[in-house]
Backbone as JSON, one array per atom type, in Angstrom:
{
  "sequence": "XXXXXXXXXXXXXXXXXXXXXXXXXXXXXXXXXXXXXXXXXXXXXXXXXXXXXXXXXXXXXXXXXXXXXXXXXXXXXXXXXXXXXXXXXXXXXXXXXXXXXXX",
  "N": [[75.92, 78.97, -106.74], [79.31, 78.12, -107.17], [80.81, 77.2, -110.21], [82.45, 74.26, -111.56], [84.32, 74.86, -113.54], [85.1, 77.51, -112.95], [86.31, 77.14, -110.43], [88.37, 75.38, -111.13], [89.88, 77.01, -112.89], [90.65, 79.04, -111.11], [92.24, 77.63, -109.27], [94.25, 76.76, -111.02], [95.4, 79.22, -111.75], [96.42, 80.01, -109.26], [98.32, 77.99, -108.8], [100.08, 78.38, -110.98], [100.95, 80.98, -110.38], [102.26, 80.59, -107.91], [104.25, 78.85, -108.78], [105.7, 80.49, -110.56], [106.64, 82.42, -108.75], [108.31, 80.83, -107.16], [110.15, 80.01, -109.12], [111.31, 82.48, -109.81], [112.59, 83.12, -107.4], [114.47, 81.04, -107.31], [116.01, 81.55, -109.64], [117.08, 84.06, -108.97], [118.57, 83.29, -106.72], [120.45, 81.52, -107.87], [121.72, 83.34, -109.58], [122.86, 85.12, -107.7], [124.57, 83.35, -106.33], [126.26, 82.55, -108.46], [127.42, 85.01, -109.17], [128.76, 85.61, -106.79], [130.56, 83.41, -106.47], [131.94, 83.69, -108.88], [133.26, 86.09, -108.44], [135.27, 85.47, -106.66], [136.72, 83.45, -107.78], [139.7, 82.31, -109.27], [141.03, 83.34, -112.47], [142.1, 81.19, -113.93], [140.56, 79.04, -113.21], [138.0, 79.49, -114.06], [134.93, 78.87, -115.84], [135.1, 79.46, -118.59], [137.7, 78.79, -119.2], [137.88, 76.08, -119.5], [139.11, 73.37, -121.3], [137.96, 72.42, -124.56], [135.35, 73.14, -124.17], [134.11, 74.82, -125.95], [133.42, 73.13, -128.0], [131.18, 71.8, -127.31], [127.58, 71.41, -127.55], [125.46, 74.33, -127.8], [123.94, 75.41, -124.87], [121.53, 76.93, -124.76], [120.47, 76.5, -127.3], [120.02, 73.73, -127.2], [118.09, 73.68, -125.17], [116.01, 75.09, -126.43], [115.4, 73.34, -128.56], [114.56, 71.1, -127.12], [112.29, 72.1, -125.71], [110.78, 72.83, -127.89], [110.14, 70.34, -128.95], [108.66, 69.33, -126.79], [106.51, 71.1, -126.86], [105.38, 70.48, -129.37], [104.64, 67.85, -128.83], [102.75, 68.21, -126.78], [100.8, 69.66, -128.21], [100.04, 67.68, -130.02], [98.9, 65.83, -128.27], [96.76, 67.37, -127.3], [95.25, 67.71, -129.62], [94.57, 65.04, -130.07], [92.97, 64.56, -127.78], [90.88, 66.35, -128.28], [89.82, 65.23, -130.63], [89.06, 62.77, -129.62], [87.06, 63.49, -127.78], [85.22, 64.56, -129.62], [84.64, 62.28, -131.13], [83.36, 60.78, -129.23], [81.14, 62.25, -128.85], [81.09, 64.12, -126.76], [81.38, 66.81, -126.6], [79.25, 68.46, -126.81], [78.21, 68.72, -129.34], [76.13, 67.46, -132.0], [76.99, 65.82, -134.0], [79.82, 63.79, -134.58], [82.75, 65.35, -135.2], [85.95, 65.32, -136.24], [88.79, 67.25, -135.2], [90.46, 69.46, -137.33], [93.65, 68.68, -138.58], [96.59, 70.45, -137.82], [99.28, 71.67, -139.68]],
  "CA": [[76.96, 77.97, -106.56], [80.44, 78.28, -108.08], [80.9, 76.01, -111.05], [83.72, 73.54, -111.59], [85.25, 75.57, -114.42], [85.64, 78.65, -112.2], [87.2, 76.6, -109.4], [89.54, 74.85, -111.82], [90.68, 78.14, -113.37], [91.23, 79.72, -109.95], [93.33, 76.77, -108.77], [95.33, 76.81, -112.0], [96.05, 80.53, -111.61], [97.19, 80.0, -108.02], [99.46, 77.1, -108.99], [101.03, 79.06, -111.86], [101.52, 82.11, -109.64], [103.22, 80.04, -106.95], [105.36, 78.31, -109.56], [106.5, 81.63, -111.05], [107.33, 83.0, -107.6], [109.4, 79.91, -106.82], [111.16, 80.08, -110.18], [112.0, 83.75, -109.67], [113.48, 82.99, -106.25], [115.57, 80.15, -107.69], [116.86, 82.27, -110.6], [117.83, 85.07, -108.21], [119.54, 82.58, -105.89], [121.54, 81.05, -108.74], [122.45, 84.54, -110.02], [123.67, 85.59, -106.57], [125.62, 82.36, -106.12], [127.2, 82.64, -109.58], [128.16, 86.27, -109.04], [129.66, 85.5, -105.64], [131.63, 82.47, -106.8], [132.73, 84.28, -109.95], [134.1, 87.19, -107.96], [136.39, 84.95, -105.87], [137.37, 82.37, -108.51], [140.81, 82.75, -110.12], [140.76, 83.24, -113.91], [142.49, 79.87, -114.44], [139.55, 78.05, -112.83], [136.68, 79.89, -114.54], [134.32, 77.97, -116.83], [135.59, 79.79, -119.92], [139.03, 78.23, -119.41], [137.81, 74.62, -119.62], [139.41, 72.95, -122.68], [136.93, 71.68, -125.29], [134.01, 73.64, -123.86], [133.53, 75.43, -127.15], [132.96, 72.09, -128.93], [129.9, 71.27, -126.83], [126.4, 72.12, -128.08], [125.01, 75.51, -127.08], [122.85, 75.04, -123.95], [120.27, 77.6, -125.13], [119.94, 75.81, -128.47], [119.48, 72.45, -126.73], [116.86, 73.96, -124.45], [114.97, 75.44, -127.4], [115.03, 72.11, -129.27], [113.8, 70.25, -126.19], [110.97, 72.69, -125.46], [110.04, 72.75, -129.15], [109.6, 68.99, -129.01], [107.62, 69.23, -125.76], [105.36, 71.85, -127.36], [104.76, 69.67, -130.43], [104.04, 66.69, -128.18], [101.55, 68.68, -126.1], [99.81, 69.98, -129.24], [99.55, 66.4, -130.54], [98.01, 65.26, -127.25], [95.55, 68.18, -127.26], [94.47, 67.35, -130.82], [94.03, 63.71, -129.81], [91.89, 64.68, -126.81], [89.75, 66.99, -128.96], [89.23, 64.24, -131.53], [88.43, 61.74, -128.79], [85.78, 64.05, -127.31], [84.32, 64.65, -130.77], [84.22, 60.93, -131.48], [82.46, 60.3, -128.18], [80.04, 63.22, -128.76], [81.08, 64.71, -125.42], [81.66, 68.25, -126.67], [78.01, 69.19, -126.96], [77.7, 68.72, -130.71], [75.32, 66.29, -132.31], [77.73, 64.95, -134.91], [81.24, 63.7, -134.28], [83.58, 65.99, -136.22], [87.32, 65.43, -135.76], [89.44, 68.54, -135.34], [91.38, 69.46, -138.47], [95.06, 68.61, -138.21], [97.4, 71.61, -138.21], [100.63, 71.29, -140.12]],
  "C": [[78.05, 78.2, -107.61], [80.58, 77.02, -108.91], [82.34, 75.47, -111.09], [84.75, 74.27, -112.44], [85.9, 76.74, -113.69], [86.64, 78.19, -111.15], [88.5, 76.11, -110.04], [90.45, 75.98, -112.29], [91.35, 78.87, -112.22], [92.41, 78.93, -109.38], [94.52, 76.81, -109.73], [96.1, 78.12, -111.9], [96.92, 80.57, -110.36], [98.45, 79.14, -108.16], [100.51, 77.77, -109.87], [101.7, 80.24, -111.17], [102.57, 81.63, -108.65], [104.46, 79.5, -107.66], [106.28, 79.42, -110.04], [107.26, 82.29, -109.91], [108.51, 82.13, -107.19], [110.52, 79.96, -107.85], [111.97, 81.36, -110.08], [113.0, 83.69, -108.51], [114.69, 82.12, -106.59], [116.54, 80.85, -108.64], [117.7, 83.31, -109.86], [118.88, 84.42, -107.33], [120.72, 82.08, -106.71], [122.37, 82.23, -109.23], [123.37, 85.06, -108.92], [124.84, 84.65, -106.31], [126.7, 82.47, -107.2], [128.05, 83.9, -109.48], [129.18, 86.19, -107.9], [130.84, 84.59, -105.94], [132.53, 83.05, -107.88], [133.67, 85.36, -109.47], [135.3, 86.7, -107.16], [137.14, 83.82, -106.58], [138.5, 82.92, -109.37], [140.48, 82.51, -111.59], [141.07, 81.85, -114.45], [141.47, 78.78, -114.12], [138.15, 78.39, -113.34], [136.23, 78.98, -115.67], [134.89, 78.21, -118.23], [136.94, 79.16, -120.23], [139.04, 76.71, -119.56], [138.07, 74.22, -121.07], [138.26, 72.15, -123.29], [135.52, 72.17, -125.04], [133.32, 74.21, -125.1], [133.04, 74.4, -128.17], [131.64, 71.46, -128.5], [128.74, 72.05, -127.44], [126.03, 73.31, -127.19], [123.84, 75.14, -126.17], [121.51, 75.69, -124.31], [119.63, 76.9, -126.33], [119.34, 74.46, -128.08], [118.16, 72.63, -125.99], [115.72, 74.26, -125.42], [114.49, 74.22, -128.18], [114.16, 71.24, -128.38], [112.4, 70.8, -125.93], [110.13, 72.71, -126.74], [109.4, 71.38, -129.31], [108.46, 68.83, -128.01], [106.35, 69.94, -126.21], [104.62, 71.07, -128.44], [104.04, 68.46, -129.83], [102.74, 67.09, -127.47], [100.44, 69.03, -127.09], [99.21, 68.71, -129.83], [98.58, 65.77, -129.55], [96.7, 66.04, -127.16], [94.66, 67.82, -128.45], [93.82, 65.98, -130.64], [92.84, 63.79, -128.86], [90.65, 65.32, -127.44], [89.05, 66.0, -129.89], [88.52, 63.14, -130.76], [87.08, 62.23, -128.25], [84.77, 64.15, -128.45], [83.79, 63.28, -131.15], [83.22, 60.37, -130.48], [81.24, 61.2, -128.0], [79.94, 63.84, -127.37], [81.35, 66.21, -125.44], [80.41, 69.08, -126.92], [77.47, 69.23, -128.38], [76.92, 67.43, -130.96], [76.04, 65.31, -133.24], [79.2, 64.96, -134.55], [82.04, 64.27, -135.44], [85.01, 66.1, -135.69], [87.9, 66.81, -136.06], [90.45, 68.45, -136.48], [92.82, 69.49, -137.97], [95.8, 69.85, -138.72], [98.78, 71.15, -138.6], [101.63, 72.31, -139.72]]
}
């Protein structure tokens, strides 16, 4: 009999694979659209000509800050779940030992 862990891992791999395929298709679609629009747009209407654009925050920097926060939040939740399992003695150990906090 296949165990739950194997099934869970297989489903997770399939979901991630499908997600990556969808993301690749979207990125290629946006790239094609941008290239097409860019090739027919007059210079005076291109994004680079928008006044004040250079005073806005860098989109890549904002993305990195946002994902950095999401990563820290996920790590905090994982640590909490590990400590909760340890406190409930559900991780197979005989003594509840909280996971050491990483700084």
